[in-house]
Steps between C-alpha positions, in 0.01 A plus 500: 500500500664768285844600633574748225635829633300795367656846511286784635772768483861491389699819473671787672390785720259771387637737237328789676722444802811546285361809325389663826834437670701618200307826509561518874868436428527837329531644850800424717283337768337264247821350357506198738136425418574519128796262537282256694233511231759438228637196687145365548420554131815319390506200731170450685261247348178348634333177399159413641362165389224266615759308708744756642624856530857562386709814537831541323704796618816612672816612329485392134181305577686215666274449802190286447230453762214260437208416721208261461156627593475249786787686671327841500330604825418867431483742208540875545507766233524875469424721205771705328489731199138604562396135483673420169742265678560383853722322745404163645638297790435128530550375855590132505405241761847519656480881534723588204377795295526499122479852355384591153571867419338696215278213389283605203129417527561405861128486587437231240816317608391517865156361412658222295742406779220499759289279273789256455555489877131442576484227235794323664472529877188683607569814704748783467534820695431797273613858546367651180592828344169670585538485879872452531726743679820400322686189609469546876307261722 
């Protein structure tokens, strides 16, 4: 059995999110959104491999959350930026929600994660981006 960890995606949030929010930041109302996008661009990093999903974030990128596919119960996603990027929430077996904001190529990442889950444990509850109404139940 091959236990080598293969990386599907490793990187930060979508660049379009930063550009859009910086443009929005030219207005007084958009300044908080621009600051949030800058913080995400500086310190938020995603790593999706064949064994786990890892999110590094928080102030100065000091918080690391990792989850194995066997711990994921549900995957929900919503499109942002006219579909160029999206937000995804992974609900774990214990009810904890792991959020991934401004994930580039989120549809491909969602498909990859769902494939990894189905390869490992069988069934997962899916709330895909086509029929989803945000992150509500």
